[in-house]
N, C-alpha and C positions, 0 to 999 in steps of 0.2 A: 446520418453517418453510421456506418456499421459499428456494432458493439456498444452503442449508446442507449439502447432500450433497457429499461429497468428490468432486472431479473426477478423471476418468481422465487418464492421461499424454497421450493424444491430445487430449482436451478442453483441457488446460493448454496444450499446444503451439499449438493453433488460437487460443486466446484471447490468448496472448502476442504473436502476429503482429499482432493488432488494437490493441495498446497500445504505441505507440512509446516508446522510452526505458526501458522496464521490463525487468528481467531476473529470471530465476529463480535463487534461492539456496536450495538444500535444499527445504524445504517452505513457502517464502515467495517473494513477488515483491517486488522492490526497485527504487527509483529515487532518484538523488541530483539535487537541484535546487540551483542556485546563484543566490543573491540579490545585488543590488548592494551590500548592506551588512549588517552584523550585525542592525540593527534591522529592515530589510526581511525578513530571514530569520525573525526572531521574529514579525513580523506575518503572514508566510506560515504559520507554525506555528499561530498563533492561529486563522486562517481554516480550516486543516485540522482543528483541534480542534473547532471549531463543527460542521463537516460530519460528522465522525466521531461526535460526541455525538448528533447528530440521527438518525444511522443506527444507533446502538448497535453500532458496529464500529470499533474503535480501532487505528490503526497503531502499530508501534514507531517512535519518532522519535529520531534522532541528530542533534544540532546541533553543527557544527564551524565556528565564526565565521559565515561567510556560506553555508556549505554545509549543506543539510538533507537527510538520507536518511530516506526512509519505507520501511518494510517491512510487508507485509500477509500474514497467514495466519489461518485460522480455527482457533484453538488447540483449541477444544473438539471439533473434528472431526479434529484431528491432521494437517491439511494444507490444501491450497487448495480453496476452494469458489467458487461464482459470486459470493458477496458480496465476495471479494477483488478480483475483476475489475470489479465494478460501481462 
């Protein structure tokens, strides 16, 4: 399937430059979003869940009151692929 090949270190570095606010943590990319309230954060997660389900690519999600952290990695490839950056 397209986009499932593990990226090289150079490809990861180039793609990270293009996605503001995201950082690499090990074999994942991660970003924390801050919502105006707890319920707004939950609505944000619901929207992310719909997109993730439609793409069959699901992030790890950590909710801390109004702060939501998303982490993406293609676990079955053992690291980052184009799908994580798309």
